[in-house]
Backbone as JSON Lines, residues from 0, in Angstrom:
{"i":0,"aa":"M","n":[-90.14,106.68,22.63],"ca":[-90.89,105.55,22.14],"c":[-92.06,106.07,21.31]}
{"i":1,"aa":"T","n":[-92.2,105.53,20.13],"ca":[-93.31,105.9,19.25],"c":[-94.47,104.92,19.46]}
{"i":2,"aa":"K","n":[-95.58,105.22,18.82],"ca":[-96.74,104.33,18.91],"c":[-96.38,102.95,18.34]}
{"i":3,"aa":"A","n":[-95.62,102.93,17.25],"ca":[-95.2,101.66,16.65],"c":[-94.32,100.87,17.62]}
{"i":4,"aa":"D","n":[-93.42,101.55,18.32],"ca":[-92.58,100.89,19.32],"c":[-93.43,100.31,20.45]}
{"i":5,"aa":"L","n":[-94.44,101.06,20.87],"ca":[-95.33,100.6,21.92],"c":[-96.1,99.36,21.47]}
{"i":6,"aa":"I","n":[-96.58,99.37,20.24],"ca":[-97.3,98.21,19.71],"c":[-96.39,96.99,19.67]}
{"i":7,"aa":"N","n":[-95.14,97.17,19.23],"ca":[-94.19,96.05,19.21],"c":[-93.92,95.52,20.61]}
{"i":8,"aa":"A","n":[-93.77,96.41,21.58],"ca":[-93.51,95.99,22.96],"c":[-94.7,95.23,23.54]}
{"i":9,"aa":"V","n":[-95.92,95.71,23.27],"ca":[-97.12,95.03,23.76],"c":[-97.25,93.66,23.11]}
{"i":10,"aa":"A","n":[-97.0,93.58,21.82],"ca":[-97.09,92.31,21.11],"c":[-96.1,91.3,21.68]}
{"i":11,"aa":"K","n":[-94.89,91.75,21.95],"ca":[-93.85,90.85,22.47],"c":[-94.17,90.4,23.89]}
{"i":12,"aa":"S","n":[-94.54,91.35,24.77],"ca":[-94.76,91.0,26.17],"c":[-96.03,90.19,26.38]}
{"i":13,"aa":"A","n":[-97.06,90.4,25.54],"ca":[-98.32,89.67,25.69],"c":[-98.4,88.43,24.81]}
{"i":14,"aa":"C","n":[-97.34,88.19,24.02],"ca":[-97.29,87.04,23.11],"c":[-98.51,87.03,22.17]}
{"i":15,"aa":"I","n":[-98.78,88.19,21.57],"ca":[-99.87,88.3,20.6],"c":[-99.3,88.9,19.31]}
{"i":16,"aa":"S","n":[-100.08,88.86,18.24],"ca":[-99.61,89.42,16.98],"c":[-99.58,90.94,17.05]}
{"i":17,"aa":"K","n":[-98.83,91.53,16.14],"ca":[-98.75,92.99,16.09],"c":[-100.12,93.59,15.75]}
{"i":18,"aa":"K","n":[-100.89,92.88,14.93],"ca":[-102.22,93.35,14.56],"c":[-103.12,93.41,15.8]}
{"i":19,"aa":"Q","n":[-103.07,92.38,16.64],"ca":[-103.87,92.36,17.86],"c":[-103.38,93.44,18.84]}
{"i":20,"aa":"A","n":[-102.06,93.61,18.92],"ca":[-101.5,94.63,19.8],"c":[-101.9,96.02,19.34]}
{"i":21,"aa":"N","n":[-101.95,96.23,18.02],"ca":[-102.37,97.51,17.47],"c":[-103.8,97.81,17.88]}
{"i":22,"aa":"V","n":[-104.67,96.82,17.81],"ca":[-106.07,97.0,18.21],"c":[-106.15,97.33,19.7]}
{"i":23,"aa":"A","n":[-105.36,96.62,20.51],"ca":[-105.38,96.86,21.96],"c":[-104.89,98.26,22.31]}
{"i":24,"aa":"V","n":[-103.79,98.68,21.71],"ca":[-103.24,100.01,22.0],"c":[-104.19,101.1,21.5]}
{"i":25,"aa":"A","n":[-104.7,100.95,20.28],"ca":[-105.61,101.95,19.73],"c":[-106.89,102.04,20.56]}
{"i":26,"aa":"S","n":[-107.4,100.9,21.0],"ca":[-108.62,100.91,21.83],"c":[-108.38,101.6,23.16]}
{"i":27,"aa":"T","n":[-107.23,101.35,23.75],"ca":[-106.89,101.98,25.03],"c":[-106.79,103.5,24.87]}
{"i":28,"aa":"L","n":[-106.08,103.94,23.85],"ca":[-105.93,105.37,23.64],"c":[-107.26,106.03,23.3]}
{"i":29,"aa":"D","n":[-108.1,105.35,22.51],"ca":[-109.43,105.89,22.19],"c":[-110.29,106.01,23.44]}
{"i":30,"aa":"A","n":[-110.24,105.01,24.3],"ca":[-111.04,105.03,25.53],"c":[-110.61,106.19,26.43]}
{"i":31,"aa":"I","n":[-109.3,106.4,26.54],"ca":[-108.8,107.51,27.36],"c":[-109.24,108.84,26.75]}
{"i":32,"aa":"G","n":[-109.07,108.99,25.43],"ca":[-109.47,110.23,24.75],"c":[-110.95,110.51,24.86]}
{"i":33,"aa":"N","n":[-111.78,109.46,24.71],"ca":[-113.23,109.65,24.81],"c":[-113.64,110.06,26.22]}
{"i":34,"aa":"S","n":[-113.03,109.46,27.23],"ca":[-113.34,109.82,28.61],"c":[-112.96,111.27,28.89]}
{"i":35,"aa":"L","n":[-111.8,111.68,28.41],"ca":[-111.36,113.07,28.61],"c":[-112.27,114.04,27.89]}
{"i":36,"aa":"S","n":[-112.75,113.67,26.7],"ca":[-113.63,114.58,25.96],"c":[-114.97,114.76,26.68]}
{"i":37,"aa":"R","n":[-115.35,113.79,27.5],"ca":[-116.58,113.92,28.3],"c":[-116.3,114.62,29.63]}
{"i":38,"aa":"G","n":[-115.03,115.0,29.87],"ca":[-114.67,115.7,31.1],"c":[-114.4,114.78,32.28]}
{"i":39,"aa":"E","n":[-114.26,113.48,32.01],"ca":[-114.01,112.51,33.08],"c":[-112.51,112.35,33.32]}
{"i":40,"aa":"R","n":[-112.19,111.93,34.53],"ca":[-110.8,111.6,34.86],"c":[-110.57,110.13,34.55]}
{"i":41,"aa":"V","n":[-109.35,109.79,34.14],"ca":[-108.96,108.4,33.92],"c":[-107.81,108.13,34.87]}
{"i":42,"aa":"Q","n":[-108.06,107.27,35.85],"ca":[-107.05,106.98,36.86],"c":[-106.59,105.54,36.69]}
{"i":43,"aa":"I","n":[-105.3,105.36,36.42],"ca":[-104.7,104.04,36.3],"c":[-103.77,103.89,37.5]}
{"i":44,"aa":"V","n":[-104.21,103.08,38.46],"ca":[-103.47,102.94,39.71],"c":[-102.05,102.47,39.43]}
{"i":45,"aa":"G","n":[-101.08,103.15,40.02],"ca":[-99.68,102.82,39.84],"c":[-99.04,103.52,38.65]}
{"i":46,"aa":"F","n":[-99.86,103.98,37.71],"ca":[-99.32,104.66,36.53],"c":[-99.54,106.16,36.62]}
{"i":47,"aa":"G","n":[-100.8,106.57,36.74],"ca":[-101.08,108.0,36.84],"c":[-102.52,108.33,36.51]}
{"i":48,"aa":"T","n":[-102.8,109.62,36.45],"ca":[-104.15,110.12,36.22],"c":[-104.15,111.09,35.06]}
{"i":49,"aa":"F","n":[-105.05,110.84,34.1],"ca":[-105.3,111.76,33.0],"c":[-106.52,112.57,33.38]}
{"i":50,"aa":"E","n":[-106.48,113.88,33.17],"ca":[-107.62,114.72,33.5],"c":[-107.67,115.93,32.59]}
{"i":51,"aa":"V","n":[-108.79,116.63,32.63],"ca":[-108.96,117.84,31.86],"c":[-108.88,119.02,32.82]}
{"i":52,"aa":"R","n":[-108.06,119.99,32.47],"ca":[-107.92,121.2,33.29],"c":[-108.37,122.4,32.46]}
{"i":53,"aa":"A","n":[-108.91,123.38,33.15],"ca":[-109.36,124.6,32.48],"c":[-108.29,125.68,32.61]}
{"i":54,"aa":"R","n":[-107.94,126.27,31.49],"ca":[-107.02,127.42,31.51],"c":[-107.86,128.68,31.47]}
{"i":55,"aa":"A","n":[-107.56,129.59,32.34],"ca":[-108.3,130.84,32.43],"c":[-107.93,131.76,31.26]}
{"i":56,"aa":"P","n":[-108.86,132.6,30.85],"ca":[-108.5,133.58,29.81],"c":[-107.45,134.55,30.36]}
{"i":57,"aa":"R","n":[-106.61,135.04,29.47],"ca":[-105.55,135.94,29.92],"c":[-105.19,136.91,28.81]}
{"i":58,"aa":"K","n":[-104.36,137.86,29.17],"ca":[-103.9,138.85,28.19],"c":[-102.47,138.48,27.82]}
{"i":59,"aa":"G","n":[-102.15,138.69,26.55],"ca":[-100.8,138.42,26.07],"c":[-100.37,139.48,25.08]}
{"i":60,"aa":"R","n":[-99.16,139.35,24.59],"ca":[-98.64,140.32,23.61],"c":[-98.51,139.64,22.26]}
{"i":61,"aa":"N","n":[-98.82,140.41,21.22],"ca":[-98.66,139.92,19.86],"c":[-97.17,139.87,19.56]}
{"i":62,"aa":"P","n":[-96.61,138.68,19.21],"ca":[-95.17,138.6,18.96],"c":[-94.71,139.43,17.76]}
{"i":63,"aa":"Q","n":[-95.61,139.66,16.8],"ca":[-95.23,140.46,15.64],"c":[-95.28,141.96,15.93]}
{"i":64,"aa":"D","n":[-96.09,142.35,16.91],"ca":[-96.19,143.76,17.3],"c":[-96.32,143.8,18.82]}
{"i":65,"aa":"P","n":[-95.19,143.78,19.54],"ca":[-95.21,143.68,21.01],"c":[-95.98,144.79,21.71]}
{"i":66,"aa":"K","n":[-96.3,145.88,21.03],"ca":[-97.05,146.95,21.66],"c":[-98.52,146.6,21.8]}
{"i":67,"aa":"K","n":[-99.0,145.69,20.98],"ca":[-100.42,145.32,21.01],"c":[-100.66,144.22,22.03]}
{"i":68,"aa":"I","n":[-101.66,144.45,22.87],"ca":[-102.06,143.45,23.85],"c":[-103.28,142.73,23.27]}
{"i":69,"aa":"I","n":[-103.24,141.4,23.31],"ca":[-104.35,140.61,22.78],"c":[-104.98,139.79,23.89]}
{"i":70,"aa":"N","n":[-106.23,139.45,23.7],"ca":[-106.92,138.58,24.65],"c":[-106.78,137.14,24.2]}
{"i":71,"aa":"I","n":[-106.31,136.29,25.1],"ca":[-106.18,134.86,24.82],"c":[-107.34,134.18,25.55]}
{"i":72,"aa":"P","n":[-108.23,133.53,24.81],"ca":[-109.41,132.93,25.45],"c":[-109.03,131.73,26.31]}
{"i":73,"aa":"G","n":[-109.86,131.44,27.3],"ca":[-109.67,130.25,28.12],"c":[-109.99,129.01,27.32]}
{"i":74,"aa":"K","n":[-109.46,127.89,27.76],"ca":[-109.75,126.64,27.07],"c":[-109.49,125.47,28.01]}
{"i":75,"aa":"K","n":[-109.92,124.31,27.57],"ca":[-109.69,123.09,28.33],"c":[-108.5,122.37,27.71]}
{"i":76,"aa":"V","n":[-107.62,121.85,28.57],"ca":[-106.43,121.15,28.09],"c":[-106.28,119.82,28.83]}
{"i":77,"aa":"P","n":[-105.78,118.79,28.14],"ca":[-105.54,117.52,28.82],"c":[-104.29,117.63,29.69]}
{"i":78,"aa":"A","n":[-104.28,116.9,30.79],"ca":[-103.13,116.92,31.7],"c":[-102.9,115.51,32.22]}
{"i":79,"aa":"F","n":[-101.67,115.22,32.59],"ca":[-101.32,113.93,33.15],"c":[-100.55,114.16,34.44]}
{"i":80,"aa":"R","n":[-100.94,113.42,35.47],"ca":[-100.25,113.48,36.76],"c":[-99.74,112.08,37.05]}
{"i":81,"aa":"P","n":[-98.42,111.86,37.07],"ca":[-97.89,110.51,37.27],"c":[-98.16,110.0,38.69]}
{"i":82,"aa":"G","n":[-98.33,108.68,38.78],"ca":[-98.55,108.03,40.08],"c":[-97.22,107.75,40.76]}
{"i":83,"aa":"K","n":[-97.29,107.33,42.0],"ca":[-96.09,107.1,42.8],"c":[-95.21,106.01,42.2]}
{"i":84,"aa":"T","n":[-95.82,104.93,41.75],"ca":[-95.05,103.81,41.19],"c":[-94.28,104.26,39.96]}
{"i":85,"aa":"L","n":[-94.9,105.03,39.1],"ca":[-94.22,105.54,37.9],"c":[-93.11,106.5,38.28]}
{"i":86,"aa":"K","n":[-93.36,107.36,39.24],"ca":[-92.31,108.3,39.69],"c":[-91.1,107.55,40.23]}
{"i":87,"aa":"D","n":[-91.36,106.47,40.99],"ca":[-90.26,105.69,41.56],"c":[-89.46,104.97,40.47]}
{"i":88,"aa":"K","n":[-90.12,104.53,39.4],"ca":[-89.41,103.86,38.31],"c":[-88.48,104.82,37.57]}
{"i":89,"aa":"V","n":[-88.9,106.07,37.46],"ca":[-88.13,107.05,36.72],"c":[-86.9,107.52,37.5]}
{"i":90,"aa":"R","n":[-87.01,107.54,38.79],"ca":[-85.89,108.05,39.62],"c":[-84.68,107.22,39.5]}
C-alpha cells in the first residue's frame, strides 16, 4: 500500500474528500516523525509503538577492499514494535 492508497482508503472509510484525507494522513505522519525526532515514543494502543533506538558504533569491512577495517559510527534509528491486535490480524 502506498501513501496514495492509504489516503484513498481513509477518504472512503471516513466519508471525507481525498483532500481532507491527505491532510489527515500527512498530519498524522508529521506528528509521529516530530515526536520521534524529539526522542519520544509514540504508542498507538492496538496498533503498535514507534520509538527511537540507538545503534552502537561498530567495526566493519570495506566492501571494495575487504582487507580494510572501517569504523561505523553509532546512530539513532526509528523502530516499530507491533501491538498484539495488529499481530493477531496478520496471522
